[in-house]
N, C-alpha and C positions, 0 to 999 in steps of 0.2 A: 137151398135149404137142406137137402140131403147131405151135402158135403159138410155143412156146419154141424148137423146132427151126428155124423160119423165121428168128427173130431171130438165132440163132447163125450160120446160114449167110449171113446178110446181112453179117457182120463179116469183115474181111480176116484170114485165118488167119496171115498174116505181119505181126506187129505191130511190126516194126522201124521206126525213124524213117524217114520218106520224105525222101530227099535231093533236095529240089525247089527249093532256092535256092542261090545262090553262097555265102552265109554258112554254110549247113549243110554244103555241100561243103568249104569251108575248114576247118571244125571237124573233119570226118571225116578229112581228109587229115592233120591234126595228130596223129591216133592211128595213123598208118601207120608208126610207128617202134617197134622192139621195146621193150616195157615190162618188160624183164628184162635182166640183165647177164651178161657172160661173165667177170668179173674173177676170181671164186674158182676156178673150174675151170681157166681158162687159166693163171693165175699158178701155181697149185699143181702142175699137171702139167709146168710148164716148169722151166728151170734158174734161175728166180728164187725157188725154194723150197729149203729144207734141213731136215733132221731136227735139231732143237735139243736133243734128248735129254730134254726135259720140256716140259710146257705143256698147254693145253686140247686134249682129244680131241673131234673132231667126225667123225661117220661119213662124210660126203661129202668132207670135206677129206682124211681118211685114204685113202679110195678113190682120189681123184684123184692123190694123191702117189705111190701104188703103181700107178697106171695101171690100176686095176680099174674095172669098170662100176658105176655107181650108178643103180639102176632107178627111183628116186622123183623126183618133180617139185617138191621143196621149193625155196624161194627160194635163189638162188645156184647152182643145179645146172645141168648141161648140158641136161637135159630141160626144165627151166623155161625156158631160153633158146630151145630148139627151139619150145616152145609160144608164147613171146613173139614169135618171128620169124613164125610162121604166123598169129598174130593180127594182126600188122602187115600181112602180105600180104593177109589177108582184108579189112582196111580199105581198102587200096590198090585191090583188085579191085572192091569195092563203089563206091568213088569213081569209078573208070573207067567202070563200067557206068551209074552215075547220070548222068555227063556225056553219054553217048551217048543215054540214054533221054529226057533233058530238053532236049537240043539247046541247051546253055548257050552255045555259041559261043566267041568269042575271049576273053571275060571269064574263062572257066574254064581257059585255057591254062596259067597258072602252076601251078595245082593239079593239072591233068592231068600236067604235067611232073614235079611233085613226087611224085605217086602212082607214076609209072613208075620214077623213080629210087629211091624208097623200096622198091619191090618188088625192084628189082635189088640194092639194098644188103642187104636181109634174105636174099635168096637167096645172095649171095656169102658172107655170114657163115656161113650154114648149110653151104655147100660147104666152107668152110675147116675147120670143126669136125667135119663128119660125112661127108665124102667125101675121096678122094685128091686131092692137089694137081695142078693142070694142068701138063702137060709140053709145052713149045713144041716142035712137030715130033715129039712122041712119041705113045705110045699113051694116049689119053684115053677108052677104051671102058669103063672101070670104072664102077660105079654112081654117078650124081650124086645130086641131091636132088630131090624132087617140086617141080614148078614150076606151081602152079595159076594160071590167068589169068582165072578167072571166080569170082563168089561161090559158095560152097557152098550148095546147095539141097536136098541129100538127106542123110539120116542114114547114116553109114558109107559114104560114097562111096569108090570105088576109085581108087587113084592108082598111078603108076609112077615110078621114080626116074630114068628116062632114063639118060644117061651124063654123065660129067664134061664131055665135049665139048658135048653138047646143053645142059647147064646153063649153061656159060660163053657159048655162043652166044646164049641167051635173055637172060642178064644184060647182055651187051654191046648187044644190040638194044634192050632197055628203056632202058638208060642213054643210049645215043646219041640215041634218040627223045626221051627226057625232057629232056635237057640243052638242047635247042633251044627249049624252052618256058619254062624257068625264069626267074624275075625276082627281083632282090634287093630290090625295093620292094613285094612282095606281102604282107609279114608285119609284125605288130606287134613281134615279137621275132625278127629274122632268124636269130640264132645257133641257134635251135631248129628250123630248117628247112633243107632243101637249097637254098641259094642257088647261083648259078653257081660261085662260088669253091669252096664245099664239094663240089659235084659234080665239079669238075675234080680236087680232091684224091682223091675216090673213084675217078675214072677212072685217075689215076696209080697208085693202089694196085692196081687191077684189072689194068692192063697190066704192072705189076711181076710179078704172079702169072703172067701169060701169057708173060712173057719178051719182050715187045715194047718194047725199050728206048727207041727214038726216040719212041714214043707217050707213054711216061712223061715224057720231057723236054718234049714239046710241051704236055702237059696241065699240068705244073707251071708252065710259063711263063705260063699264062693265069690262075693264081691271083693273082699280083701282077704285073699288066701293066707296072708301072713298073720291075720288076726289083729293087726295094729289099727283098730278103728279110731282110737282117740286122735292120732296124728292126721287122720284123713277126714275129720269132721270140719265144719266151718269154724275157723279160728277167730271167733268174735273178740275175745279178750286181747289176744296178742297181735292180730292183724287188722281186723276191720275197725275196732273201736278207736285206735289212735289216729285213724285217717281223718282228713278234712271231709266235709260233706260231699264236695264235688269229686274227690278222689274215690270215696266209697261208692258213690253213684255209678262210677265207671267200673270199679274193681269188682263189685258184687257179681256181675254177670260176665266176667271175663272167663275165657276157656282155661286159664291156668289155675283156677280154684280146684284143688284136689277133691273137695267134697262134691263138686258138681259132676254128675254122671251122664246126664243128657240135657241138651238145650234145643230150643227150636225158635226160629224167627217167625213171630206171629204178628199179623196185621191187627193193631190195637192202639186205641187212644186212652187206655186205662189210666196211665199216670196223670194225664191232664184232667180227665173227667173226675178223678178221685182226689183232686186237690182241695176243693171247697164245696162238696155236696152237702145238702141237708142230711142225707141218710148215708152214713159212712163211719169211718174210724174217728171217734171223738174222745173227749176228756175222760169219760167214765172207763173206757176200754184201756186207757193207758195204765190202769192199775195192774194189769197182768205182768208188767215189767218191774213193778215195785216189789219191795221185800215182802209186803203182805199179799202179793199175788201168787205165791207158790209155797209149797210145803217146806222148802229149805229155809225160808225166812231171810233171803238175801236178794238184792236187786239183780236183774239180768242186764248184761251189757247190750246196748242197742244203738241205733242211729236215728231214733224217732225225732222228727222235727215238725213244726206246725207252720201253716200258712195263715197265721192269725188265728188265735183261739176262737172256737174249739176244734179247728180243722187240722188233723194230724196226718202224717204219712210216714211210712217206713223208709221211703226214699230208695227202695231197692231197684226200681226199674228205670233204666235210662232209655229214653225214646230216641230212635233213629228215624230220620225222615228221608224217604226215597222220592226224589223229584221226578215226576213224569213229564212235566213241562217246567218252564222257568218259574212258575208261580204255584203250581199244584202238584200234589203227590200223595204219598201214603205213609202214615206213621207205623213203625214196627217196634216191637219189643223183643229182645233176646230172652225168651222165657226159659226158666229152669223147670224141667219136668221131673227129674229124679235126682236125689242126693243120697250120699252116704248117711246123712243125719236122719232122714226119714226111714231109711232101711234099718238103722240101728234101733230106732224107737219102735218100729214094727216088730223087730225081733224081741225087744223088751216085753211088748204086749203078749207075744206068742209064748214066751217063757212064763209069764204070769198066768196065762190061760192054762198052762200045763202044770201049774203049781210049783214051778221052779223059781221061787221068789228071790232067792239070793242072786241068781243070774240076771233076773229082771232088774233088780236094784243095781247090779254091777253096770249094766248097759245105761241105765238112767243116770247114774253118777258119772260115767264117762262123758255122756252128753253135757251135763251141767258143768263139768270141770272146764269146758271151753266157753262157758257163757257168763261166768262170774269173776269179776276182778278179785285177785288175791284169794282164789279158791283154796280152801284148806280141807283136805280129804278127811280130817278128823272132826273138825267143827262144822263143816258145810255139807257133809254127805247126807243124802236122802236116807232116812231110816224108817222102819215101821212105826216107832213111837211118834215121830214127826208127822207121818202120814195120818195115823189114827187121830192125833190131836187136831191137825189142820182140817180134816174133813169130818171130824166128829162121828166117825163110824168105827166099827169093831171088826169088820170083815176084811181080811188082808188082801184077798184078790180084788175085791171092789176098790179098795183104797189105792193099791198100786196102779191099777188100770186108770183110775181117775187122774192120778199124778202124771202118768205117761201121756194121756190125752191132753191134759192142761199144758204140759211141756210142748207138745206139738202145736197146740193152739197159738201159743206165744211165738214160737220159732217160725211158723209158716204163715204168720199174719200177712195179709195182702198177697199171698201166693196161691190162694184158692183151694188149699188142701183141707181146710177145716170142714168144708161141706162133705168131703169124702167120709170123714169120721162121723159126722152127724147122721148121714143116711145109713152107714154101716152099723153103728152101735145104737141107733134109735134115740139120739139125744133130742130133747124138746128144745126148740129155739124160742126165745122170748125177746120180743122187740118192744121198746117203749115208743109211745106216740104222744107228741106234744101238740095240743091244739092252738088255735089263734090267740087264746087267752092265757096260754102258758100252762094249762092244766095237763098233767101227765097221766096217761093210762097205759095199759100193757096188752099186747096180743100175743098168742102162742101158736106155734106150729108143732103139733104133736106127732108122734111116730106113725100113727095110722091116717094122717091127713093126706088125701090124694094130691094136694098141691106140692108135696115134697118131690113129686115127679114133674119136671118142667114139661111144658106142652110142646108137642111136635109141631112142625110147620103146618099151617092149614092146607098147603098144597099136597101134603103127604096123602091126603084122602084120595087124590087123583090117581095115585099109584096103588090104591086099594089098602092102604095102611090105616088101621083104626087109631084114632087119637086117644090120649090118656083121659080117663074119666074125670069129670068135675062135678 
């Protein structure tokens, strides 16, 4: 017995792989991205979903459409994404600790930078979905999200949420420190890693949430140093629109798309779940692509298809299936996390907030020039008279910001980004509800509604973390 005990005690009780080489470090940091997605719950809770009166019923889709809590961690759920973010943060923390323990030196700098930026990104996404939005110059003392900075070494360790202010302070500190170390040449497939360009796009989004408009502009300028944004946008009119549906479905998420700055392989069945749901993208929402759906008065090029009316899809996501056995496995999507298009529109909003309306219009028109067949800069440009007439308002700032947000709503349909603008700008979400007799009523999610914060996992209370109020 004593001999067996001695052999057991001679073994390291922590049998995790030792990160003692740069190559192992590089592989570990590659897992510091959330292996879960936000598409289903973000799209369903937003104004990119409607009650179509019939279709497939899914418990979590129904819950998110009515802004109810869903307590399970199935694929596509908010809790699954919470877990995915904290798994990514755990990988980042282990990488950072391994760098210090092994004294890797300058060779590890790109991966140290990536780990810091990855941790900041996961924390920012968590704060968007599970905490109140940041208010520039306002009260940010409400609960943030836990921000662990070291690997977890004890079962059921205790954590605190801090505040929105402390969460954003930590995010900015990690991002600022990490960006200085990044390299565009450190990876075999750069589009799946935080390169400097992708990090600048993230920084622009972060400062948009913070309301620091000049910093948004400064960060976007560094994404395309030449300033040639138009040629680096998604080329809908010249490239995507002429494709067959199957070719588009593959091409949209390929790494050779110049507009794509960061991608991630996410465990998700979103594309199949969102083919024929009762609550999702339906006939009424297709208006956003028609001529009457924007202030230009011209239809937007797209690849919208239907799976039998009124079930529509953008057909952006191509599912890949990883077989664990001959008959079972896991569905994955190559998700797009940051694009030049989002960054340009974020800059347009920052210009508008600073009263630089001509520059805001310039960015918005550059964006639309790649979205409309036979675009004519004289006849089809966005102008203030068109904006004022379309929105029936007289305030220039309000008008151009609405035009920018509507452009983003259409462009990033079924990409989950609309929810970010909803929480950031306080947009009221209105959902229709059709009862068994076909009678339609409406429900609203207003800016001060606590349900705009998705609920934390019930198990979080075991770690001493307070849940969101209801």
